C-alpha positions in Angstrom: 100.7 10.9 92.3 101.3 8.3 89.6 99.9 4.9 88.8 102.1 2.2 87.3 100.6 -0.8 85.6 102.6 -3.9 84.5 101.3 -7.0 82.6 103.8 -9.5 84.3 102.9 -12.7 82.2 104.2 -11.0 79.0 107.6 -10.0 80.6 110.5 -11.4 79.0 113.0 -10.4 81.7 115.2 -8.0 79.8 115.9 -6.1 83.2 115.7 -2.5 81.6 113.1 -1.4 84.0 115.2 -2.6 86.9 118.2 -0.6 85.7 116.3 2.5 85.2 113.9 2.5 88.3 115.5 0.0 90.7 113.4 1.4 93.6 110.2 0.0 91.9 111.2 -3.2 90.1 113.0 -6.5 91.0 113.8 -9.6 89.0 112.1 -12.7 90.4 114.7 -15.6 91.1 111.8 -18.0 90.6 111.0 -17.3 87.0 113.2 -14.5 85.6 110.4 -12.1 85.1 110.2 -8.6 86.6 108.1 -7.9 89.6 106.5 -4.5 90.3 107.2 -3.7 94.0 104.0 -3.2 95.9 102.1 -4.1 92.8 98.5 -5.5 93.4 97.5 -8.3 90.9 94.0 -7.9 89.4 93.4 -10.2 86.3 97.1 -10.4 85.4 97.7 -6.6 85.7 99.8 -5.4 88.6 99.1 -1.8 89.7 100.7 0.5 92.3 100.3 4.1 93.3 103.4 6.0 94.1 104.7 9.6 94.4 105.6 11.9 91.6 109.3 11.6 92.4 109.3 8.2 90.7 107.6 9.4 87.5 110.5 10.2 85.3 112.5 7.0 86.0 109.4 4.7 85.6 108.3 6.6 82.4 111.8 5.9 81.0 111.4 2.3 82.0 108.1 2.2 80.1 109.6 3.7 77.0 112.5 1.2 76.7 110.4 -1.9 77.6 110.7 -4.0 74.4 107.4 -5.7 74.9 105.6 -2.5 76.0 103.9 -3.9 79.1 104.5 -1.1 81.4 102.1 1.9 81.6 102.8 5.0 83.8 100.1 7.7 84.2 99.7 10.8 86.5 96.5 10.5 88.6 95.0 13.1 91.1 
């Protein structure tokens, strides 16, 4: 299982994460920022738990994020 954390307020809407992990990310039509699908907001940080099958795509999304606001980590 993996945990994905996203600090949405700092998002610049570059769309890299959507391109690399489209099953987990969407661009909001309201403000142009990326939304973490199934993310739960806690003090400005959106977090979700998902299966290991999404690890590689989301890790790549975190690596290419120009503002470094995505964190992907394996959890037990």
